[in-house]
SELOMI-887984 format. One record per residue: x, y, z of N, C-alpha, C in turn. Coordinates in pm, whole numbers, plus 50000, padded with zeros to 5 digits. Layout:
# residues N
XYZXYZXYZ ...
***
This chain:
# residues 414
551806712807962552876703607969553996705507860 553506708707744554446710807631555346722107660 554826732707727555616743307757556836739307856 556426730707952557456725408049558546719207977 558176710307886559196702607806560176713107732 559596721607669560356731507597561306739007685 560796743407797561796749507905562836741307952 562516729407974563546719008030564626717907918 564276715707797565226715107686565986727507676 565366739307678566096753107661567116754107774 566696752207895567516754108008568676744408006 568416731707980569446721107986570406723207872 569996724907757570836725907643571646738607658 570916750207692571696762707725572846761307826 572586753807924573556752208028574816744907973 574556734307904575596726107838576406733707747 575706741407661576476749607557577276759807633 576746766207737577696775407810578796769407878 578616756207930579676748507975580806747607881 580396744307757581506741807656582066755307599 581386767007588581886778607548582426787607665 582106786407774582516794807894582446809407873 581226814807844581026829707814581536836407937 582316848407903582866857307999583976851008091 584376838908044585446832108122584856826108258 583596825208266582976818508375583196802908379 583636797508493583926782508484582726774408460 583116762008410582026753208357581126749008473 581566746708588580616742708704579576752708738 579856765408723578826775908748577686775608645 578016772808528576966771908422576116760608443 576696748608477575936736108492575086737808621 575806742508718575136743708851573906753408848 574096763608769572916774308744571736766608673 572026758708572571026751308498570346742008603 571106734108682570346725408758569626731708866 570046743208918569306750009029568096757008964 568116760908849567016767408782565986757108742 566356745508709565356733908678564626731008813 565306729008922564706727409047563806739609099 564316749909092563606763409144562396765809076 562316762208931561126764308860560266752208863 560586741208943559746729708963559586721708830 560556723208747560546714108623561186700508652 561946700808754562476688108809562266688608959 561336680609020560996679809161562316678109248 562236684809362563396683809455563806669309485 562796661309510563006647709545563676640109428 563366642109304563896636009191565336641009169 565536654009192566926659609180567756653709279 567356652509401568196647109505568576633609481 567616626209434567896611109397568966611109287 568766620209188569736620109068571236622509126 571316633009222572546636909274573126625009358 572336617809440572736606409528573176595309446 572546592609325572906580609234574406582509193 574896594909190576266597309145577246595309241 577106590009365577996588909471579196581209437 579136570109362580166561509320581146569709234 580556577409145581366584909044582116596909126 581466603109222582096613709291583316608309373 583096597209433584246591009513585326586509413 584996581109308586096578609206586756590209160 586086601509126586696612809080587616619209181 587066619609313587866625809421589186618009441 589106604609436590226596509460591276597709344 590776598609230591716599909118592376614109119 591566624409143592086637809152593116639209261 592826632309374593886633209477595236625409442 595046613709388596216606909349596936615009236 596266620409145596996627509040597686640209081 596916647309185597656659409234598816656009330 598606644809405599806640809490601046637809396 600766630709290601966627709185602576640609134 601586649509088602106662409024602946669609135 602306671609258602986679809366604476674409393 604636661609385605966654709421606776652309305 606466658309183607246656509067607216643408992 606286636409012606196622708946605996625108794 605186634008756604896635508618606026642008542 606756650608622607896658308562609016647608539 609066637908618610016627208617609836618108492 608466614308484608066606108365608406612908241 608066626008230608246633308103609816635308073 610556636008187612016638208181612646625208129 612176613608172612636600308112612486598707969 611226603207929610936603307786611886611407707 612166623907762613116632307685614526626807686 614986619807798616326615407799616516603907705 615356595607702615486583407600615166587407456 614866600007428614626603007298615906603807202 617016605207284618366605807213618456615807094 617846627407110617746638107002616836636806897 615996625906900615096623906794613646629406835 613176637806763611726643306784610676632106764 611016622906669609996611606640610026602806760 611166599606811611266590306926610716596207055 610956611207070610236616307177608736617007170 608276618607057606806617807029606186605407074 606876593507039606476580707066606496578307214 607526582607281607566580207426606666588107506 606356599807455605316608207522603996601307509 603836596907388602496590407374602376577607455 603416570307472603406557807563603076563207718 603736573907750603676578907883602126584007907 601586589807809600206593907808599286581007835 599516570907748598846559007759598846552607895 600036551907957600196546208097599446554508202 599556567708186598796576208287597396574308269 596876574108142595466572708123594956560808174 595596549008148595126535908184595106534608335 595976540308408596176537808554595596549208638 595426561008580594916572508666593846580008605 593296575808489592166581208410592716591808306 591766595108214592146603708108592186618908154 591466622708263591586634508319593026638408372 593646628308436595026630408484595936633708364 595946626108257596716628908142596466643408096 595256647108094594966661108036595366671608132 595336669708262595526680808354597006681408408 597536668608448598736669908509600016665308421 599686656308329600876652208237601186663208138 600096669708092600196679507980601126690708017 601216697108133602076707708173603486702508180 603706689608219605026684808235605656682708098 604756677408001605126675307864605556688607797 604706699107825604966711907765606376717007801 606706715607942607916720707993609116713707922 608986700407897609956692507822610106696807687 609136698807616609246702907480609776716907451 609416725507552609906739207549611556739007570 611896731207666613336729507686614066723307573 613406714407500613936707607391613956715407254 613086727207267613066736207153612406729807028 611486721907046610726715906936609346721706930 608706721206811607166725006797606396717506895 605656724106986604836717007095603666710007047 603076714906933601606710006899601546694406886 602496687406819602266672006811602296665806952 603006669907034603196665007163602156666907247 601576679507244600386682707322599126674807266 598996675407140597886667907070597986652707121 599096646607132599396633607172598786631907312 598906642107397598406640307533596806640307525 596336649207441594856650807432594176638207369 594716633007262594056622507201594376608707266 595446606507322595666593607393594746593807525 594546605507578593616605707692592296598907667 591716600307544590476594007510590666580207447 591746579407366592026565707298592176554807385 592866558007495593226547907600592246546207705 591106553907711590206555107822589346543407844 589296533707753588526521107787589456508607800 590796510407815591646499007841591116492507974 590926499408088590416494908220589166501908260 588366496808342587316504008395587556518408453 588816518608520589256530708595589836541108498 589936538208373590656547308282589796560008237 588466558608270587636570108240586376569708324 586006581508395584846582708480583496578808398 583646580608276582366578108181582126562608198 583176554108211582846540208214581906536608335 582146542508451581336540508562579966546008546 579706556108470578476561608443577706552408357 578266548008255577436539608149577066526208205 578006519608279577576506008326577116506208469 577266517308535576646519008677576876505708751 575746499108804575976488208879576216474608806 576216476608669576446465008595577856464208529 578776469708603580246470608553580796456008548 581276452108437581776439308416582956436908504 583266424608571584576422008637585736424608547 586936426408593588116428908531588326420308416 588396407108452588766396408345587706397708222 586366399008253585416400508147585736412608067 586096423408146586246436508070587386435507981 588536429508019589726428007929589426419307810 588576408607828588206400207714587426408507611 586646417607662585736426407570586446437307503 587346444407585587776457207539589316457707510 590126445907531591606448307518591866450207372 591446441507279591736442607149591246456407088 589976459907113589506473007074590396484307125 590866483607249591636494007297593086494507217 593596483207201594856481607132594656489506987 593506487206918593246492006788593126507706802 592356512106903592156526906920593526533906951 594366528507043595656534707064596606533906942 596596522706876597486521106766597096529206648 595886530006604595386537306491595486552006520 595116557306648595326572006676596836575906669 597746566206712599116569506699599616571506563 599276561406482599756561906335599106574506271 597876577206294597246590506233598036602606286 598256604406421598926615406459600426615906407 601096604606404602406604306364602526609206215 601646603906128601636607905992601286622805973 600226627506044599856641506017600896650806080 601666646606177602626655506228604106653406182 604246645806070605426642406007606476655805992 605856666005940606666677705908607246684506026 606506683606143606896689406271607776680606360 608036668806310608826659106392610116656306320 610556666506251611966665206189612876674306275 614166673106239615206680106322615686672806444 616076680706532616846675006648616236680006777 616306671606878615846676507019617166681507094 617086692307155618186696607218618346689107350 619666688607395619976681807510619196687207630 618646677807723617906682707841618666685207954 620036682907958620866685508076620726673708178 620886675808300620856665008412619476660108427 619326646908435617976640808448617306644608584 616036644708565615206647508694615146636008780 615436638108917615496628209005614276629609099 613816618509141612556618609240613166620109382 612546629109454612896629009597612366617409674 612636616509796612096605909880610486605709887 609876617809896608476619409885608016616609750 608806619409654608366616109515608306601209505 609336593809549609276578909539608156573509618 607826579209740606756574709813605426576709738 605226588309681604176590909591603916581409472 605066577809418605136567709301604706554909358 605236550809473604866538209528603406536909579 602956549309630601436549109648600586547809523 601036553809411600346551809288600346537309251 601506529709254601596516409217600596508109298 600796509109436599886501609528598376504709503 598056516809482596696521009460596236514309334 597036514109227596546507609104596326492009120 597186486209198597016472309245595706469809303 595476477409406594186477309475592976478109386 593116488209292591886491009203591656478809105 592816474209053592806462208978592116450509045 592516447209168591876436809245590336439909277 590066452209309588656455809322587846453609194 588406457909090587726455508956587606440408932 588646433708958588556419008928587506412809011 587236417709133586176412109216584776417709187 584666427109099583376431909051582926442309144 583746447809238583226458309323583076471109255 582166478809314582026493309261583356500209304 583866509209214585226514009225585276527209296 584166534009331584436547309392585026546209524 584576539309622585076538309751586476533609754 586876521209683588246517509686589206527209632 588726535409529589646544709465589916556609561 588896561909627589046572509738589826567609849 589576555009902590456550010008591886548609988 592126543609864593486542209822594276555109806 593586564909752594176578609753594366583909879 593556582909976593796588010106594936581810179 595056567410163596236560410221597456564810162 597456566810032598826570809957599076585410003 598096594610014598416608110071598866607410215 598426598610290598876598410433600256591710446 600576583010366602016578410361602986589010333 602676596810233603586607410202603546619010311 602326621310363602206631610466603056627310588 603286615110619604056611810739605486617010730 606036620410605607276627610584607136643010590 605976646410554605806661910545604336664710537 603806669110657602306672610661601856683110587 602776691110536602436703410457601846698410311 602226685410272601796681210147600296681410136 599646677510253598216675310260597486687810202 598026699510257597446712010221597636715910075 598936712710023599076715109885598246706809788 598136693809820597296685009743595856689109742 595376691509858593866694809872593596707409807 594456717809815594376730209740594466729109597 595296719509548595496718909406594506711409330 593586703509402592626696209329591486704309271 591006702009153589876710509102588636704809152 588226708209274586966702609334585756706209265 585846716609179584576721809114584076710509025 584976700608981584476689608893583246682208958 583326680709093582346672909166580936679409147 580816692509181579436698309168579076698709008 580086700408926579846700008769579216687608732 579716675908786579086663008751577766660308820 577526665108940576326664909018575176673208943 575586685108899574736692908813574306686208689 575226679608616574856671708502573906660308522 574096653808632573076643408671571666650108682 571506661108743570226667108746569756672508614 570616676608528570126682208398569786669508314 570486658908319570146648008238568916641408288 568566641908429567376637208483566216645808418 566376658608406565416667608352565106664208215 566086661608134566026658107989565366644307970 565626635108064564996623208051563566624408073 563096633308165561656635808182561026642708077 561856650207997561386656707872561356649107751 561586635607764561546627007649562766622207590 563936627007635565186623307562565516608507594 565066602507713565206589007741564476580607644 563266584507622562386576407525562956575907386 563436587107347564186587807207565396579307218 566206579407310567396570707315567146557007315 566126552307399565806539007406565146534207271 564316543007206563776538407079564916536906975 566016546006984567096544406889567816532206920 568076527707036568756515807075567996503907027 566696503807049565846492507008565826491106853 565866502306783565896500706627567356496106588 568456499106674569686494306640569806479006666 569106473306770569156459406791568486451506683 567796456906603567156449706488568226449706370 569266458606377570246457206266571206446006290 571596439506186572436426406209573756430306250 574346425106352575626424706399576386438206392 577476439506313578386450306313577756462806276 576666462006179576116473906137575446481306248 574676475006330574116482006442575206487106548 576206479606570577186483406663578076495106613 578406496106483579076506606421578106519906429 576826517906398575916528106393575756533706537 575766525706639575576530606774576766538206824 577996531806792579226539306833579326553406773 579116554206643579216566806575578156576806618 576986571406635575846580706685576186588206815 576576580206911576916585207045578256592607043 579086588406949580356596006939580136609206884 579456610706781579126624506728578316632906814 577346627006883576496634706973577406639907093 578416632007135579256636307236580076648407203 580396650707072581186663007028580146675007022 578856671807015577906683407022577536686807164 577316678607250576836680607389577846677107486 579086672407458580046666707539579686653107600 580786644307622580416631207646579946626907786 580136636707886579526633808016578006633008016 577336643707966575926642807963575416631807877 576086629707754575656619007667575936606107729 577006604407802577286591807863576266588707968 575846599308054574746596708143573506592408086 573036598607982571836595007899571876582207846 573116579607779573206566007701573236554407807 573876556907933573846546508043572436542708076 571646554008097570286552708135569486544708023 569676549207906569016542507791569436527907784 570696523707795571136510307782570486502407899 570276507408019569666499808127568196497808104 567536508508070566096508408045565736498507928 566446499907818566166491307708566716477607720 567356475307827567956460607868568866457007749 569736466707701570686463907590571886458007662 572326446407606573566439907656574446435807536 575476429607567576396425007459577246435507390 577506432807273578446442607195577686455107170 576496455907156575786468007130576046478807242 575886474007372576126482607481577636486307493 578516475507440579946479407452580386489407345 579646489207230579976498907124579476513207168 578466513707249578036526407304579026531307390 579696523707487580716529007562581996532507485 582346525307372583486530207293583126543807223 581866545307181581496557607115581666569607224 581196568107345581266578207446582746581407472 583526571207487584956573607530585806578007412 585736572107299586666575707186586116586707095 584816586107087584216596606995584516610907014 584716615007136585266628707170586506632807098 587256624207050588566628106978588306635706859 587136638306821586896645706695586996660406719 586546665806837586556679506858587076683006996 587646696107034588136699007153587176700707273 585926700107237584866701507340584186688707361 584696677807306583976665107318584026658607451 585096659907532585026653207665585476663507764 585246658607886585786667008005587296668008003 587976657307966589356657007959589906666807872 589376667707747590056677607649589566691507681 588446693107747588126706807792589166711107896 589476702207992590506704708097591896706508029 592146699507929593416700307857593606714907788 592446719007732592436732507673592596743207772 592096741807898592246751507997593676752208048 594326740708048595716739808085596646747407975 596286745007853596996752507742596856767107756 595596771707785595286787107795596106792207921 596156784108024596966789508146598406790908108 598886781008021600346781907987600576790607854 599536797507821599526807607711600046800407570 599486788807563599696780507434598296779707368 598296781207232597006782507156596986770707062 596036761207078595746751606971594266754306945 593896758006818592556762606793591756750706775 590456752406777589456742106757589646735506623 589866744106517590126739506374591336730906369 592346735206434593606726106440593306712206497 592656712606605592276699806668591356691506577 590466698106514589456691506426590216684706306 591246692006256591956686106137592636673106175 592996671206308593576658106327592446648106370 591576653306447590526645006492589606639006379 589336646406282588486641706170589126630906091 590476627506112591116617206051591286605806156 591716609806274592146598606369590826592206441 589796600506472588646595206548587856584806457 587396588506329586586577706273587346565306239 588596565706214589326553806176589616545406309 589876551706409590096544406540588836539406593 587706546106573586306540906623585996530106549 586076531406404585676519206327586446506806371 587916509006370588716496806409588346490806533 588046499106636587706494006769586486485606781 585426491706706584066484006714584076471306633 584906471106522585036459306442585786448606516 586546451506615587246441006695586576437506821 585376442306841584516437406957584146422206928 584276414807029583906400307007583016396507129 
***
């Protein structure tokens, strides 16, 4: 039995490390999928258990599919280029003002379309703007990455990890806002101040004129309208306490259909542009985390949460947030979120300790570039655009912004 436990840990951790490092340029989904298949093929995780773990993620898959369709529709029809263009036009030649406007744009996209959308589809639009403006791109690109995590718990739909942690116990929207609005404001504000101060030297000089403003086509306006309506539908669904996967997917399909009525070719473009490999990646992580739970990880996590519940008030909450936040940077926040969510449910942890765990999973990854799926996707976008921001450069900003933002957020939990 001890050999099985060692093998489960070796296969699971090895798969996650390969997912983060991408040896030989092989995509993340293949490494995670190979680990999940190996666990099942070697009977370390029974087929029935693996199937149940995959099926349990249905709500998350539907949510991710819907958000990716909405994001790709907006990208295809130029909505993100339009948003970035507005920021550039309103900067009035000031790099500092441009930085602030891009940060706000990233916050809005994250809140309404999830942090992955900011990383994947807003980042290229911002890069195009800053290249045209002939300003150093690093502060603006880091703004896209860090706001993607800092604003990811403003709403339940802002981060897929939120669905994973709370599962069937997702608070209704009103309750969510009462819990997380002030901590979110702190996370967004503190992260902005840290980035702004650390980037001061690169935010001097002038922004070159952008020329004629980008205009949305009719299809672009329809796509934007679809996003607005979809956001309203999701807010209503969240307010009613519904599971968000099916409403998100349905809203995305309706928005795509509305635009397709003007041009059916857009369906093929959007479907082709979506990174569908994210879905088997997440399914594989469900299986891997199930294997780790059977190998004792769940017991360790539950024992840790039970120990934290004995700590008075904010001490336990801060310890919980920093523990899962730091672990997210080692193992990535998706598997950590899955394990933390299971531990929270098994240990019957409620109140601010559970809320602190969520903040740690969402905000903690701002320390390192491999901390969240959003920042990994952001890094892939930069590589594709032949822009390099090293892990050390990211860490220099993250080691200042993340601890301060995380502490401020948890202290404001009520």
